[in-house]
Structure formats: C-alpha cells, structure tokens
VONU-599950 format. One record per residue (C-alpha): x, y, z; chain; residue in three letters. Coordinates in nm, 2 decimals, padded with zeros to 4 digits. Layout:
REM VONU-599950
DRENMI     xx     yy     zz c   r
DRENMI      X      Y      Z A ALA
...
//
This chain:
REM VONU-599950
DRENMI     xx     yy     zz c   r
DRENMI  00.04  00.02  00.03 A UNK
DRENMI  00.12  00.38 -00.10 A UNK
DRENMI  00.06  00.56  00.21 A UNK
DRENMI  00.17  00.90  00.20 A UNK
DRENMI  00.20  01.21  00.49 A UNK
DRENMI  00.23  01.54  00.35 A UNK
DRENMI  00.35  01.81  00.62 A UNK
DRENMI  00.39  02.18  00.65 A UNK
DRENMI  00.70  02.25  00.80 A UNK
DRENMI  00.68  02.64  00.99 A UNK
DRENMI  00.31  02.64  01.11 A UNK
DRENMI  00.32  02.94  01.34 A UNK
DRENMI  00.56  03.13  01.11 A UNK
DRENMI  00.34  03.43  01.01 A UNK
DRENMI -00.02  03.48  00.98 A UNK
DRENMI -00.01  03.44  00.58 A UNK
DRENMI  00.17  03.11  00.61 A UNK
DRENMI -00.09  02.96  00.89 A UNK
DRENMI -00.34  03.09  00.65 A UNK
DRENMI -00.22  02.88  00.38 A UNK
DRENMI -00.13  02.55  00.61 A UNK
DRENMI -00.51  02.55  00.72 A UNK
DRENMI -00.63  02.63  00.34 A UNK
DRENMI -00.42  02.35  00.18 A UNK
DRENMI -00.56  02.08  00.43 A UNK
DRENMI -00.93  02.23  00.42 A UNK
DRENMI -00.90  02.20  00.03 A UNK
DRENMI -00.61  02.01 -00.04 A UNK
DRENMI -00.40  01.71 -00.02 A UNK
DRENMI -00.22  01.88  00.32 A UNK
DRENMI -00.23  01.59  00.64 A UNK
DRENMI  00.02  01.69  00.86 A UNK
DRENMI  00.19  02.04  00.95 A UNK
DRENMI  00.44  02.11  01.24 A UNK
DRENMI  00.48  02.42  01.48 A UNK
DRENMI  00.71  02.65  01.53 A UNK
DRENMI  00.69  02.75  01.92 A UNK
DRENMI  00.96  03.02  01.89 A UNK
DRENMI  00.69  03.16  01.58 A UNK
DRENMI  00.54  03.52  01.57 A UNK
DRENMI  00.17  03.39  01.47 A UNK
DRENMI  00.21  03.04  01.71 A UNK
DRENMI -00.11  03.17  01.94 A UNK
DRENMI -00.28  03.19  01.60 A UNK
DRENMI -00.17  02.88  01.51 A UNK
DRENMI -00.29  02.67  01.77 A UNK
DRENMI -00.61  02.87  01.76 A UNK
DRENMI -00.63  02.69  01.38 A UNK
DRENMI -00.52  02.38  01.52 A UNK
DRENMI -00.74  02.30  01.79 A UNK
DRENMI -01.02  02.41  01.53 A UNK
DRENMI -00.94  02.15  01.31 A UNK
DRENMI -00.90  01.77  01.48 A UNK
DRENMI -00.81  01.62  01.16 A UNK
DRENMI -00.47  01.80  01.10 A UNK
DRENMI -00.19  01.65  01.27 A UNK
DRENMI  00.04  01.88  01.45 A UNK
DRENMI  00.38  01.82  01.55 A UNK
DRENMI  00.67  02.04  01.69 A UNK
DRENMI  00.91  02.21  01.44 A UNK
DRENMI  01.20  02.18  01.70 A UNK
DRENMI  01.39  02.50  01.61 A UNK
DRENMI  01.78  02.52  01.69 A UNK
DRENMI  01.85  02.84  01.42 A UNK
DRENMI  01.69  03.15  01.36 A UNK
DRENMI  01.47  03.36  01.66 A UNK
DRENMI  01.46  03.40  02.07 A UNK
DRENMI  01.48  03.06  02.27 A UNK
DRENMI  01.18  02.94  02.42 A UNK
DRENMI  01.39  02.83  02.76 A UNK
DRENMI  01.56  03.14  02.94 A UNK
DRENMI  01.90  03.20  02.76 A UNK
DRENMI  02.08  03.18  03.11 A UNK
DRENMI  02.05  02.78  03.09 A UNK
DRENMI  02.11  02.73  02.75 A UNK
DRENMI  02.41  02.93  02.73 A UNK
DRENMI  02.62  02.74  02.46 A UNK
DRENMI  02.37  02.77  02.22 A UNK
DRENMI  02.26  03.14  02.21 A UNK
DRENMI  02.50  03.48  02.16 A UNK
DRENMI  02.58  03.75  02.39 A UNK
DRENMI  02.22  03.85  02.30 A UNK
DRENMI  02.04  03.53  02.38 A UNK
DRENMI  01.96  03.46  02.05 A UNK
DRENMI  02.01  03.11  01.86 A UNK
DRENMI  02.28  03.08  01.59 A UNK
DRENMI  02.10  03.30  01.28 A UNK
DRENMI  02.19  03.01  01.04 A UNK
DRENMI  02.23  02.66  00.97 A UNK
DRENMI  02.64  02.74  00.87 A UNK
DRENMI  02.67  02.92  01.25 A UNK
DRENMI  02.51  02.59  01.42 A UNK
DRENMI  02.72  02.40  01.25 A UNK
DRENMI  03.09  02.60  01.33 A UNK
DRENMI  02.96  02.60  01.67 A UNK
DRENMI  02.92  02.25  01.67 A UNK
DRENMI  03.23  02.18  01.51 A UNK
DRENMI  03.41  02.33  01.74 A UNK
DRENMI  03.26  02.15  02.01 A UNK
DRENMI  03.13  02.52  02.19 A UNK
DRENMI  02.73  02.37  02.21 A UNK
DRENMI  02.62  02.13  02.48 A UNK
DRENMI  02.40  01.81  02.40 A UNK
DRENMI  02.19  01.93  02.73 A UNK
DRENMI  02.12  02.30  02.65 A UNK
DRENMI  02.02  02.17  02.27 A UNK
DRENMI  01.76  01.90  02.49 A UNK
DRENMI  01.63  02.21  02.71 A UNK
DRENMI  01.54  02.41  02.44 A UNK
DRENMI  01.41  02.11  02.25 A UNK
DRENMI  01.18  02.05  02.58 A UNK
DRENMI  01.06  02.40  02.61 A UNK
DRENMI  00.94  02.39  02.26 A UNK
DRENMI  00.76  02.16  02.33 A UNK
DRENMI  00.65  02.20  02.65 A UNK
DRENMI  00.49  02.50  02.51 A UNK
DRENMI  00.29  02.36  02.27 A UNK
DRENMI  00.14  02.11  02.52 A UNK
DRENMI  00.09  02.37  02.75 A UNK
DRENMI -00.14  02.50  02.46 A UNK
DRENMI -00.34  02.19  02.49 A UNK
DRENMI -00.15  02.08  02.13 A UNK
DRENMI -00.04  01.64  02.18 A UNK
DRENMI  00.26  01.68  01.89 A UNK
DRENMI  00.20  01.38  01.67 A UNK
DRENMI  00.60  01.36  01.61 A UNK
DRENMI  00.89  01.57  01.58 A UNK
DRENMI  01.07  01.74  01.35 A UNK
DRENMI  01.37  02.01  01.31 A UNK
DRENMI  01.39  02.36  01.11 A UNK
DRENMI  01.61  02.38  00.85 A UNK
DRENMI  01.70  02.02  00.90 A UNK
DRENMI  01.96  02.04  01.18 A UNK
DRENMI  01.88  01.70  01.40 A UNK
DRENMI  02.10  01.55  01.04 A UNK
DRENMI  02.33  01.67  01.30 A UNK
DRENMI  02.39  01.34  01.57 A UNK
DRENMI  02.39  01.55  01.83 A UNK
DRENMI  02.10  01.74  01.81 A UNK
DRENMI  01.92  01.40  01.71 A UNK
DRENMI  02.04  01.33  02.04 A UNK
DRENMI  01.84  01.62  02.21 A UNK
DRENMI  01.54  01.55  02.02 A UNK
DRENMI  01.53  01.19  02.05 A UNK
DRENMI  01.59  01.23  02.45 A UNK
DRENMI  01.29  01.48  02.41 A UNK
DRENMI  01.08  01.26  02.24 A UNK
DRENMI  01.13  01.00  02.50 A UNK
DRENMI  01.04  01.21  02.74 A UNK
DRENMI  00.67  01.32  02.58 A UNK
DRENMI  00.62  00.97  02.47 A UNK
DRENMI  00.61  01.14  02.12 A UNK
DRENMI  00.68  00.81  01.91 A UNK
DRENMI  00.75  00.93  01.55 A UNK
DRENMI  01.03  01.15  01.41 A UNK
DRENMI  01.10  01.30  01.02 A UNK
DRENMI  01.40  01.05  00.84 A UNK
DRENMI  01.53  01.41  00.68 A UNK
DRENMI  01.74  01.22  00.47 A UNK
DRENMI  01.59  01.25  00.12 A UNK
DRENMI  01.52  00.89 -00.09 A UNK
DRENMI  01.74  00.82 -00.39 A UNK
DRENMI  01.35  00.77 -00.50 A UNK
DRENMI  01.25  01.10 -00.47 A UNK
DRENMI  01.19  01.27 -00.78 A UNK
DRENMI  01.41  01.42 -01.04 A UNK
DRENMI  01.40  01.80 -01.14 A UNK
DRENMI  01.04  01.86 -01.30 A UNK
DRENMI  00.78  02.11 -01.35 A UNK
DRENMI  00.78  02.46 -01.46 A UNK
DRENMI  00.89  02.59 -01.14 A UNK
DRENMI  01.17  02.34 -01.10 A UNK
DRENMI  01.32  02.43 -01.46 A UNK
DRENMI  01.26  02.82 -01.40 A UNK
DRENMI  01.52  02.77 -01.10 A UNK
DRENMI  01.74  02.47 -01.21 A UNK
DRENMI  02.08  02.65 -01.01 A UNK
DRENMI  01.83  02.66 -00.71 A UNK
DRENMI  01.72  02.28 -00.78 A UNK
DRENMI  02.10  02.20 -00.81 A UNK
DRENMI  02.21  02.34 -00.48 A UNK
DRENMI  01.92  02.16 -00.29 A UNK
DRENMI  02.02  01.86 -00.46 A UNK
DRENMI  02.40  01.87 -00.37 A UNK
DRENMI  02.32  01.98  00.02 A UNK
DRENMI  02.06  01.64  00.04 A UNK
DRENMI  02.36  01.45 -00.12 A UNK
DRENMI  02.59  01.63  00.14 A UNK
DRENMI  02.42  01.47  00.46 A UNK
DRENMI  02.34  01.16  00.31 A UNK
DRENMI  02.64  00.99  00.51 A UNK
DRENMI  02.51  01.05  00.85 A UNK
DRENMI  02.23  00.85  00.80 A UNK
DRENMI  02.37  00.60  00.96 A UNK
DRENMI  02.40  00.79  01.31 A UNK
DRENMI  02.05  00.91  01.28 A UNK
DRENMI  01.91  00.57  01.24 A UNK
DRENMI  02.10  00.44  01.55 A UNK
DRENMI  01.99  00.73  01.74 A UNK
DRENMI  01.63  00.70  01.63 A UNK
DRENMI  01.66  00.27  01.70 A UNK
DRENMI  01.80  00.28  02.06 A UNK
DRENMI  01.52  00.54  02.15 A UNK
DRENMI  01.27  00.37  01.96 A UNK
DRENMI  01.17  00.61  01.75 A UNK
DRENMI  00.95  00.55  01.47 A UNK
DRENMI  01.05  00.69  01.09 A UNK
DRENMI  00.83  00.66  00.75 A UNK
DRENMI  01.02  00.47  00.52 A UNK
DRENMI  01.09  00.74  00.23 A UNK
DRENMI  01.13  01.15  00.26 A UNK
DRENMI  01.16  01.37  00.01 A UNK
DRENMI  01.10  01.74 -00.09 A UNK
DRENMI  01.45  01.92 -00.01 A UNK
DRENMI  01.54  01.91 -00.33 A UNK
DRENMI  01.21  02.05 -00.44 A UNK
DRENMI  01.19  02.33 -00.16 A UNK
DRENMI  01.03  02.62 -00.30 A UNK
DRENMI  00.98  02.46 -00.67 A UNK
DRENMI  00.68  02.26 -00.59 A UNK
DRENMI  00.37  02.32 -00.85 A UNK
DRENMI  00.12  02.11 -00.90 A UNK
DRENMI  00.31  01.90 -01.20 A UNK
DRENMI  00.56  01.83 -00.96 A UNK
DRENMI  00.33  01.72 -00.65 A UNK
DRENMI  00.21  01.52 -00.90 A UNK
DRENMI  00.54  01.33 -01.03 A UNK
DRENMI  00.57  01.26 -00.71 A UNK
DRENMI  00.29  01.08 -00.63 A UNK
DRENMI  00.27  00.92 -00.93 A UNK
DRENMI  00.64  00.81 -00.87 A UNK
DRENMI  00.54  00.67 -00.46 A UNK
DRENMI  00.68  00.34 -00.38 A UNK
DRENMI  00.50  00.09 -00.15 A UNK
DRENMI  00.51  00.23  00.20 A UNK
DRENMI  00.51  00.52  00.37 A UNK
DRENMI  00.63  00.84  00.23 A UNK
DRENMI  00.67  01.21  00.36 A UNK
DRENMI  00.65  01.49  00.18 A UNK
DRENMI  00.72  01.83  00.28 A UNK
DRENMI  00.60  02.10  00.17 A UNK
DRENMI  00.55  02.51  00.26 A UNK
DRENMI  00.26  02.65  00.14 A UNK
DRENMI  00.14  02.99  00.27 A UNK
DRENMI  00.00  03.31  00.14 A UNK
DRENMI  00.23  03.54  00.03 A UNK
DRENMI  00.15  03.91  00.18 A UNK
DRENMI  00.32  04.19  00.36 A UNK
DRENMI  00.45  04.02  00.62 A UNK
DRENMI  00.60  03.75  00.42 A UNK
DRENMI  00.75  03.95  00.29 A UNK
DRENMI  00.94  04.16  00.57 A UNK
DRENMI  00.99  03.80  00.78 A UNK
DRENMI  01.32  03.65  00.78 A UNK
DRENMI  01.28  03.36  00.53 A UNK
DRENMI  01.41  03.26  00.14 A UNK
DRENMI  01.07  03.18  00.11 A UNK
DRENMI  00.82  03.45 -00.02 A UNK
DRENMI  00.64  03.38 -00.30 A UNK
DRENMI  00.73  03.01 -00.38 A UNK
DRENMI  00.46  02.97 -00.04 A UNK
DRENMI  00.18  03.03 -00.22 A UNK
DRENMI  00.27  02.88 -00.55 A UNK
DRENMI  00.29  02.51 -00.30 A UNK
DRENMI -00.02  02.68 -00.14 A UNK
DRENMI -00.14  02.65 -00.50 A UNK
DRENMI -00.04  02.33 -00.59 A UNK
DRENMI -00.15  02.14 -00.32 A UNK
DRENMI -00.54  02.21 -00.41 A UNK
DRENMI -00.51  02.24 -00.74 A UNK
DRENMI -00.78  01.94 -00.86 A UNK
DRENMI -00.50  01.76 -01.08 A UNK
DRENMI -00.33  01.65 -00.78 A UNK
DRENMI -00.64  01.51 -00.62 A UNK
DRENMI -00.67  01.32 -00.93 A UNK
DRENMI -00.35  01.17 -00.94 A UNK
DRENMI -00.38  01.07 -00.54 A UNK
DRENMI -00.69  00.89 -00.65 A UNK
DRENMI -00.55  00.71 -00.95 A UNK
DRENMI -00.25  00.63 -00.75 A UNK
DRENMI -00.46  00.43 -00.47 A UNK
DRENMI -00.28  00.67 -00.21 A UNK
DRENMI -00.37  00.71  00.09 A UNK
DRENMI -00.32  01.04  00.24 A UNK
DRENMI -00.27  00.99  00.65 A UNK
DRENMI -00.08  01.21  00.90 A UNK
DRENMI  00.19  01.12  01.15 A UNK
DRENMI -00.06  01.03  01.43 A UNK
DRENMI -00.19  00.77  01.25 A UNK
DRENMI  00.16  00.71  01.09 A UNK
DRENMI  00.24  00.64  01.46 A UNK
DRENMI -00.06  00.42  01.56 A UNK
DRENMI -00.03  00.19  01.28 A UNK
DRENMI  00.28  00.12  01.20 A UNK
//
C-alpha cells in the first residue's frame, strides 16, 4: 500500500503561512504540519490547529533562527551574547564542529519548545527540525531524548530517498540552479543517515520509509507534486512542503521562501493533484495515524 504524509513546515511562522497551511488542509492534500514554538504567529496557529482536529500537528524544533523558548541563561552554549539562537544553520554547524554547544542545552531548548505546545493544548504527533538540524548527531540525540520524555513515537527521517523525483515542473525548470544547490545539500548530509537511524532505534522512534521535498523546496508546482505522487513506492512517504499566503508580513519575514509558498499552496489544492492521489490509490495519512498503525 502507498501511504503519503504531506507535512507543512513552519506553522506559526507568520499569519499568512498559517492561513496557507489551513487552506491546504481544508481544500487540498495536506495532512500534517509542524508548529514552531518560537514563531511570531504561534498563538494563532494553535487556535487554528485546535479547530481542525483532523490536522496532525507536530513540533518543528528550532535550533536555528530567532528567540529561544527556554531562558537564555539555561542554554548559554546555544545562544549568542544577545540571547538569540544561531542565525543560520552554518552558524550552528560551526559551533558544533568547535565543540562549543552542549547537548544538554539543545535538549533543554527542545524540551521548552515541546512544553509550550503541550501547555497550549497541542499533543505533538511527531518531531522534525527547522533547517533539518537533526541531521547532526548531537542535535538528533537531544531530539530523541525529548521525544522519549514526552512519549512522542515518530520523527521525520530527514534524509531524502534516492527515489525522490528528479527536477520537474515549470517552477523547477525555471530555477534549475536552486534545485541543483538543494540536490547537493541533500547528498552532502547523506553520510549521517546511519547515525540518525542508530539513535532513532535506540530510543524506539519510528520514521516513515521514505522522505522527499528537500530538492524541491520552493519549487513545488502541480506538475512536481503529481510526479511525486505518481512515483511513490509501497510503504509510507513524507512529502515536506512550505505552503503559505504571500503577503506583506511574509515579504518582510526572515525567509528565502516568499512567493514560492503561495505557489506551493496552489499546487497542494490543485484538482489535478487530487485526481492523481485517487488514480494512484494513495492513502493520505498524518503522523498520528502513522505512529499508531506502523
């Protein structure tokens, strides 16, 4: 059987992102989202999630970008002099390579983020991470400990499958350079997959069989989504996406994905995509269903 989890990252980032995620769930193929505990639109996202019980909601753990949720004094090795998280993934990687970050501090911050979701009435279905920081073994170790603490059974496998579709679609062809850069990034982290799966097994965490979306980040259009659906293998696949409504707030936000989020939203609600799901006998599920039935 072919099962597909369509997960939107960055729930809680901006109001337009929240609106796009909800619309993709209500009118499209989206089944799941991951909520940023330090997002500016966190409270609105929580209200939307509680009003949409069929939407699976996990925690989008943030070790890169913005304010921490834990008190900065308790995570001193993870924050700068202003009490902010590393600005970019590269900044975090440099700190990790220099041995500057304590795993206990990453764990403390992740625990605070999950606690904020739980306090707001959200029971996380799974965990993933902003900028895929849990491809790094230390970050994955912290994530796994927090998952165990909160009895969260599922985690994103952030390593893109070789089965992921090749460059396709009008958007992808128009931005071939961006696709190739993301392809290289996907391939670069692949050697860390063995450590990831070892840590996941040690903590009893379940992951989907396949993952795709890194190479197509910002490039998803109806043709690209249909290609993903038509190429699905048997088992469970997660398709990562970033839908949103492109507005002034998103234009000002610290993200490279702006108008691309609007295009992804339109792809997820496109009728031809829904027809492809039916034609390929794909079962759309969320992470809660995955964790309960695997």
